[in-house]
ZAMARGU-4260 file (C-alpha; in steps of 0.2 Angstrom, whole numbers, plus 5000, padded with zeros to 4 digits):
<rodrens>
0) 4857/4905/5114 | 4859/4924/5111 | 4874/4924/5123 | 4883/4910/5113 | 4880/4919/5097
5) 4887/4935/5104 | 4902/4926/5112 | 4905/4917/5095 | 4904/4934/5086 | 4916/4942/5098
10) 4928/4928/5097 | 4928/4928/5078 | 4931/4947/5078 | 4945/4947/5091 | 4953/4933/5081
15) 4953/4943/5065 | 4958/4960/5073 | 4976/4957/5071 | 4975/4953/5053 | 4964/4968/5049
20) 4976/4979/5058 | 4991/4972/5049 | 4982/4974/5032 | 4978/4993/5036 | 4996/4996/5042
25) 5006/4985/5030 | 5019/4991/5018 | 5017/4985/5000 | 5031/4980/4989 | 5027/4996/4979
30) 5029/5006/4995 | 5046/4999/4999 | 5051/5002/4981 | 5045/5020/4982 | 5055/5022/4998
35) 5071/5016/4990 | 5069/5026/4974 | 5064/5042/4983 | 5079/5041/4994 | 5091/5038/4979
40) 5082/5053/4970 | 5084/5064/4985 | 5103/5059/4986 | 5105/5063/4967 | 5096/5080/4970
45) 5108/5084/4984 | 5123/5079/4974 | 5118/5090/4959 | 5113/5104/4970 | 5130/5104/4979
50) 5139/5105/4962 | 5127/5119/4957 | 5132/5129/4973 | 5150/5127/4968 | 5148/5130/4949
55) 5135/5143/4946 | 5137/5162/4947 | 5119/5164/4945 | 5112/5170/4962 | 5094/5163/4959
60) 5101/5146/4954 | 5113/5146/4969 | 5099/5150/4981 | 5088/5136/4973 | 5102/5124/4975
65) 5105/5129/4993 | 5087/5126/4997 | 5087/5109/4988 | 5101/5103/4999 | 5092/5108/5015
70) 5075/5102/5009 | 5081/5085/5002 | 5091/5081/5017 | 5076/5084/5027 | 5065/5073/5016
75) 5078/5059/5018 | 5078/5062/5037 | 5059/5061/5037 | 5058/5045/5027 | 5071/5036/5037
80) 5060/5030/5051 | 5046/5025/5039 | 5059/5015/5029 | 5065/5007/5044 | 5047/5003/5049
85) 5045/4996/5032 | 5060/4985/5033 | 5069/4995/5020 | 5088/4999/5022 | 5089/5017/5015
90) 5101/5018/5001 | 5117/5028/5003 | 5120/5032/4985 | 5111/5039/4970 | 5102/5030/4956
95) 5112/5026/4940 | 5101/5039/4931 | 5105/5053/4944 | 5123/5048/4943 | 5123/5050/4924
100) 5115/5067/4926 | 5128/5072/4938 | 5142/5067/4927 | 5135/5076/4913 | 5134/5092/4923
105) 5151/5090/4931 | 5160/5094/4915 | 5150/5110/4911 | 5153/5128/4916 | 5145/5145/4915
110) 5129/5147/4906 | 5130/5130/4898 | 5130/5123/4916 | 5116/5134/4922 | 5105/5129/4907
115) 5108/5111/4909 | 5106/5111/4928 | 5090/5120/4926 | 5083/5109/4913 | 5088/5094/4923
120) 5079/5101/4939 | 5063/5105/4929 | 5062/5087/4922 | 5067/5079/4938 | 5054/5089/4949
125) 5040/5086/4937 | 5044/5067/4936 | 5046/5067/4955 | 5029/5076/4958 | 5020/5063/4947
130) 5029/5048/4957 | 5024/5056/4974 | 5006/5059/4969 | 5005/5041/4962 | 5012/5034/4978
135) 5000/5044/4988 | 4985/5039/4978 | 4989/5021/4978 | 4996/5017/4995 | 4985/5010/5009
140) 4998/5014/5022 | 4995/5029/5034 | 5014/5032/5036 | 5016/5032/5017 | 5001/5044/5016
145) 5009/5056/5028 | 5026/5055/5020 | 5019/5058/5002 | 5009/5073/5008 | 5025/5081/5015
150) 5036/5076/5000 | 5023/5082/4988 | 5022/5099/4997 | 5041/5101/4996 | 5042/5095/4978
155) 5028/5107/4973 | 5037/5122/4980 | 5053/5117/4971 | 5044/5114/4955 | 5037/5132/4956
160) 5054/5139/4960 | 5063/5130/4946 | 5049/5133/4933 | 5051/5152/4937 | 5070/5151/4935
165) 5068/5142/4919 | 5055/5154/4912 | 5067/5169/4916 | 5081/5160/4907 | 5070/5157/4892
170) 5071/5138/4895 | 5055/5128/4890
</rodrens>
């Protein structure tokens, strides 16, 4: 009798292991949306940073923008395998919001450009930090946890940098 109970328990466990593994590793719709939106945001940050490198005369802003290009390209590269695993085709263009921000910046020059770019980056990075933390805290997927830890660290560094530049420029 004990053997039959043990066999039955083992059979039930084995039958349920695939569904338990699938649940632990599954990507939620929220995870998929985050991957899409984060890639669009990264593409927007890169596009605006490339404009800043060409437009600004401020060496701190130019250095920040250069770092943005490198770091956000790396974030996209790091997210791509996770997106593929999640069944998400990574976007190749920015969000409508980022495109609108870019178009506003594109017509500016000099100190007006610098202030507007810095204000945009302060706002974007604080918003992105919140989005990444929320995703990290709510996702059940191990790949998403790792991705958000890396992204959070990069965004935290950018936020400190741009907040420092904003403070030097007297921007609140």
